[in-house]
C-alpha positions in Angstrom: 0.0 0.0 0.0 1.3 3.4 -0.9 0.1 6.8 0.3 1.0 10.1 -1.2 0.4 13.4 0.7 0.9 16.7 -1.0 1.4 19.7 1.3 1.0 23.2 0.0 2.5 25.7 2.4 5.1 28.4 2.5 8.5 27.8 4.1 7.5 30.0 7.1 4.4 27.8 7.6 6.4 24.6 7.4 9.0 26.0 9.8 6.3 26.9 12.3 4.5 23.5 11.9 7.7 21.6 12.5 8.7 23.8 15.4 11.9 25.1 13.8 13.3 28.5 14.8 13.0 31.5 12.5 16.6 32.4 11.6 15.7 35.2 9.2 16.5 38.1 11.5 19.9 36.6 12.3 20.6 35.9 8.6 19.7 39.4 7.7 22.1 40.8 10.3 24.9 38.6 9.2 24.3 39.4 5.5 24.5 43.2 6.3 27.9 42.6 8.1 29.2 40.6 5.1 28.1 43.3 2.8 29.9 46.0 4.8 33.1 44.0 4.9 33.0 43.3 1.2 32.5 47.0 0.5 35.4 47.9 2.7 37.6 45.2 1.0 36.8 46.6 -2.4 38.3 49.9 -1.5 41.6 48.2 -0.6 41.6 46.2 -3.8 42.2 49.1 -6.2 44.4 48.1 -9.1 47.1 50.6 -8.3 47.4 49.5 -4.7 47.5 45.9 -5.7 50.3 46.5 -8.2 52.3 48.4 -5.7 51.9 45.5 -3.2 52.5 42.6 -5.5 54.9 43.9 -8.2 58.0 44.6 -6.1 57.8 41.1 -4.6 57.3 39.6 -8.1 60.3 41.5 -9.5 62.5 40.6 -6.6 61.4 36.9 -6.9 62.3 36.9 -10.6 65.7 38.4 -9.9 66.4 35.8 -7.2 65.3 33.0 -9.6 67.6 34.4 -12.3 70.5 34.6 -9.9 69.9 31.0 -8.9 69.9 29.8 -12.5 73.1 31.6 -13.3 74.8 30.2 -10.2 73.7 26.7 -11.1 75.0 27.2 -14.7 78.3 28.5 -13.4 78.7 25.6 -11.0 77.9 23.1 -13.7 80.4 24.6 -16.0 83.2 24.4 -13.3 82.5 20.7 -12.7 83.4 19.7 -16.2 
């Protein structure tokens, strides 16, 4: 035997029927905080500021990599 029951209700009605708490006020408060933080982070992530932060480290890293390669080539040439 098989029974099928269709229930037509809103999420709020289902939550109240099942005795679950209403988390919408907490969710709204958290979402507003997330929005404020994201807006503040966008001001920090301006392209010019990002380039000033990342580019010097990238250039120094490339120079160090180049020096390492040259030292390896020089040491390999001396071993022969």
